[in-house]
C-alpha positions as CSV (number, residue, x, y, z in Angstrom):
1,X,24.3,33.2,-85.1
2,X,26.6,32.4,-82.3
3,X,26.7,35.1,-79.6
4,X,29.2,35.0,-76.7
5,X,28.2,37.2,-73.7
6,X,30.9,38.2,-71.2
7,X,29.8,37.9,-67.6
8,X,31.9,39.2,-64.8
9,X,31.2,38.6,-61.1
10,X,31.9,41.7,-58.9
11,X,31.2,42.8,-55.3
12,X,27.8,44.4,-54.8
13,X,28.0,48.2,-54.8
14,X,26.7,48.3,-51.3
15,X,29.3,45.9,-49.9
16,X,31.8,47.2,-47.4
17,X,35.2,46.3,-49.0
18,X,38.1,45.5,-46.8
19,X,41.5,45.5,-48.3
20,X,44.1,42.7,-47.6
21,X,47.8,42.8,-48.5
22,X,47.4,41.9,-52.2
23,X,43.6,41.4,-52.6
24,X,40.3,42.3,-51.0
25,X,39.0,40.3,-48.0
26,X,36.1,38.3,-49.5
27,X,34.6,37.4,-46.2
28,X,31.0,38.6,-46.1
29,X,30.9,40.0,-49.6
30,X,27.8,39.7,-51.7
31,X,28.7,38.9,-55.3
32,X,26.6,40.1,-58.3
33,X,26.9,40.3,-62.1
34,X,28.5,43.5,-63.1
35,X,25.5,45.7,-63.9
36,X,26.6,46.7,-67.4
37,X,27.0,43.0,-68.2
38,X,23.2,42.5,-67.6
39,X,22.6,44.8,-70.6
40,X,24.9,42.6,-72.6
41,X,23.1,39.4,-71.6
42,X,19.7,40.9,-72.4
43,X,20.8,42.1,-75.8
44,X,22.2,38.7,-76.7
45,X,18.9,37.1,-75.8
46,X,16.9,39.7,-77.8
47,X,19.0,39.1,-80.8
48,X,18.6,35.4,-80.6
49,X,14.8,35.8,-80.1
50,X,14.7,37.9,-83.3
51,X,17.2,36.2,-85.5
52,X,17.8,32.8,-84.0
53,X,21.1,31.3,-82.9
54,X,22.8,30.5,-79.6
55,X,23.7,32.6,-76.6
56,X,26.7,31.5,-74.6
57,X,27.6,33.2,-71.3
58,X,31.2,32.9,-70.2
59,X,32.9,34.0,-67.0
60,X,36.5,33.8,-65.9
61,X,37.4,33.2,-62.2
62,X,37.2,30.9,-59.2
63,X,34.3,28.5,-58.4
64,X,32.1,31.3,-57.0
65,X,31.5,32.7,-60.5
66,X,29.2,29.8,-61.2
67,X,26.5,31.7,-59.3
68,X,26.7,34.5,-61.8
69,X,26.4,32.0,-64.7
70,X,23.3,30.4,-63.2
71,X,21.8,33.9,-63.0
72,X,22.6,34.3,-66.8
73,X,20.9,30.9,-67.3
74,X,17.8,32.1,-65.4
75,X,17.7,35.2,-67.6
76,X,17.6,33.0,-70.7
77,X,21.0,32.1,-72.2
78,X,21.4,28.8,-73.9
79,X,24.8,27.7,-72.5
80,X,27.2,28.7,-69.7
81,X,30.9,28.2,-69.6
82,X,33.2,28.7,-66.6
83,X,36.8,29.3,-67.4
84,X,38.3,28.3,-64.0
85,X,41.1,30.4,-62.7
86,X,41.4,30.0,-58.9
87,X,43.9,32.9,-58.5
88,X,42.2,35.2,-61.0
89,X,43.8,38.7,-61.1
90,X,41.0,41.0,-62.1
91,X,43.5,43.8,-62.8
92,X,45.3,41.7,-65.6
93,X,43.1,42.8,-68.5
94,X,45.6,41.5,-71.0
95,X,45.4,37.9,-69.7
96,X,41.7,38.1,-69.3
97,X,41.2,39.3,-72.9
98,X,43.6,36.6,-74.2
99,X,41.6,33.9,-72.4
100,X,38.2,35.2,-73.6
101,X,39.3,35.9,-77.2
102,X,40.7,32.3,-77.4
103,X,37.4,31.0,-76.2
104,X,35.4,33.2,-78.6
105,X,37.5,32.1,-81.5
106,X,37.2,28.4,-80.5
107,X,33.4,28.8,-80.4
108,X,33.4,30.5,-83.8
109,X,31.5,33.5,-82.3
110,X,29.9,35.9,-84.7
111,X,29.2,38.4,-82.0
112,X,30.8,39.1,-78.6
113,X,28.9,41.4,-76.2
114,X,30.1,42.7,-72.8
115,X,29.3,45.6,-70.5
116,X,30.9,49.0,-71.2
117,X,33.0,48.4,-68.1
118,X,33.1,46.4,-64.9
119,X,32.3,48.2,-61.7
120,X,35.3,46.9,-59.8
121,X,38.3,47.9,-62.0
122,X,36.5,50.3,-64.4
123,X,39.2,49.6,-67.0
124,X,37.0,49.3,-70.1
125,X,39.9,47.4,-71.7
126,X,38.9,43.8,-72.0
127,X,36.4,43.9,-74.8
128,X,38.6,46.2,-76.9
129,X,41.5,43.9,-76.5
130,X,39.3,40.9,-77.4
131,X,38.3,42.6,-80.7
132,X,42.0,43.2,-81.5
133,X,42.9,39.6,-80.7
134,X,40.0,38.3,-82.9
135,X,40.7,40.8,-85.7
136,X,37.1,41.9,-85.4
137,X,35.4,45.3,-85.4
138,X,34.5,46.9,-82.1
139,X,31.6,49.2,-81.2
140,X,31.9,50.8,-77.7
141,X,29.0,52.0,-75.6
142,X,26.2,50.8,-77.8
143,X,22.8,52.3,-77.3
144,X,21.1,50.5,-80.2
145,X,21.9,47.5,-82.4
146,X,20.3,46.4,-85.7
147,X,21.6,43.3,-87.3
148,X,20.7,42.1,-90.8
149,X,22.6,39.1,-92.2
150,X,26.2,40.1,-91.5
151,X,25.6,43.9,-91.5
152,X,25.4,45.7,-88.2
153,X,24.1,49.3,-87.7
154,X,24.5,50.8,-84.3
155,X,23.9,53.9,-82.3
156,X,26.7,54.6,-79.9
157,X,27.4,57.1,-77.2
158,X,30.2,59.6,-77.8
159,X,31.2,62.8,-75.9
160,X,28.4,65.2,-76.1
161,X,26.0,63.1,-78.1
162,X,25.6,59.9,-80.2
163,X,27.0,58.6,-83.4
164,X,25.6,56.2,-86.1
165,X,28.0,53.6,-87.3
166,X,27.9,50.6,-89.6
167,X,30.1,47.5,-89.7
168,X,30.0,43.8,-90.3
169,X,30.3,40.6,-88.3
170,X,32.3,39.3,-86.6
171,X,31.9,42.1,-84.0
172,X,32.7,42.9,-80.4
173,X,30.2,45.3,-78.7
174,X,30.2,46.9,-75.3
175,X,26.7,47.7,-73.9
176,X,25.8,51.1,-72.4
177,X,22.9,51.8,-70.1
178,X,19.9,52.5,-72.4
179,X,20.6,49.7,-74.9
180,X,17.7,47.8,-73.3
181,X,16.0,47.0,-70.0
182,X,17.3,43.7,-68.6
183,X,14.7,41.2,-67.7
184,X,14.2,39.8,-64.2
185,X,14.8,36.0,-63.9
186,X,11.5,34.3,-63.4
187,X,11.0,31.8,-60.6
188,X,10.7,29.0,-63.1
189,X,14.0,30.2,-64.8
190,X,15.8,30.3,-61.4
191,X,14.7,26.8,-60.5
192,X,15.6,25.5,-64.0
193,X,19.0,27.2,-63.9
194,X,20.0,25.2,-60.8
195,X,19.8,22.0,-62.9
196,X,21.5,23.2,-66.1
197,X,25.0,22.1,-66.8
198,X,27.9,24.5,-66.7
199,X,30.9,23.6,-68.8
200,X,34.3,24.1,-67.2
201,X,37.5,24.9,-69.0
202,X,40.9,26.1,-68.0
203,X,43.1,28.6,-69.8
204,X,45.4,25.7,-70.7
205,X,42.5,24.1,-72.6
206,X,42.4,27.3,-74.7
207,X,46.2,27.4,-75.2
208,X,46.7,30.3,-72.8
209,X,49.5,30.3,-70.2
210,X,49.7,32.3,-67.0
211,X,49.1,36.0,-66.8
212,X,51.9,38.5,-66.7
213,X,50.6,41.1,-64.1
214,X,51.3,40.6,-60.4
215,X,49.6,42.7,-57.7
216,X,52.4,43.6,-55.2
217,X,50.2,45.6,-52.8
218,X,46.7,46.8,-52.4
219,X,45.8,49.8,-50.3
220,X,42.7,51.9,-49.7
221,X,42.8,55.5,-50.8
222,X,44.1,58.0,-48.3
223,X,41.5,59.8,-46.2
224,X,40.3,63.1,-47.6
225,X,42.0,66.1,-46.0
226,X,39.5,68.2,-44.1
227,X,38.5,71.5,-45.8
228,X,39.1,74.9,-44.3
229,X,36.6,77.8,-44.3
230,X,38.0,81.3,-45.1
231,X,36.7,84.2,-43.2
232,X,37.0,87.7,-44.8
233,X,35.3,91.0,-44.9
234,X,35.0,91.4,-48.7
235,X,35.7,89.7,-52.0
236,X,39.2,91.2,-52.3
237,X,40.1,89.8,-48.9
238,X,38.7,86.3,-49.8
239,X,40.8,86.4,-53.0
240,X,44.0,87.4,-51.2
241,X,43.6,84.6,-48.6
242,X,42.8,82.0,-51.2
243,X,45.8,82.9,-53.3
244,X,48.0,82.8,-50.2
245,X,46.6,79.4,-49.2
246,X,47.1,77.9,-52.7
247,X,50.7,79.2,-52.9
248,X,52.0,78.6,-49.3
249,X,49.9,75.6,-48.1
250,X,48.7,73.7,-51.1
251,X,51.7,74.7,-53.2
252,X,49.8,74.5,-56.4
253,X,50.6,78.0,-57.7
């Protein structure tokens, strides 16, 4: 079985993000693998350990994403591929999915696994679009996977509970927290990963042209308006003041 794992490099959640005109200021940012993608990497490795095959980690972006791919190597993937896009626009999910779907099809992937969402854009769109472009089934927010030959049984999270679903390969899956417990890279794995080759491709190599989305401006959210405490003698007075404030100040009623 050939398993492609989607790896996205994102700013650490504790990083202080500074906004530029059209992108964030990357100076001083610590970059990590998007946490949900760690579940995807772990699941790919577990499936290979149980059923055999090859796990390929792939990441789209500038040269710095190689660091994330080496972490994937240290965790245990068999191969790492960097699709080099120096001016990568993380908000262009259509372009990203086209690049990754073209790569997965070129590799003859049986299974594509990614995190349920990246923690920078939170769009949850790329994996779904990859499935559509591949003509493959898609299971979102997987909590359990069982693969036998080409049949896949899964438990997935839904609003208010879980659902049991069944489909067949080829398949695209997004991993939810609880699918597994990602392993920590061993010291030996980290040292070995530094020497392993990382294949480099470009979108042109995969027959994909430039993206269609342009970021024209990027601004931080406006500061939160300070709250105001109401003073009243009883509940009726509180209600009267609240309704007046909502009507005359907030203008929401």
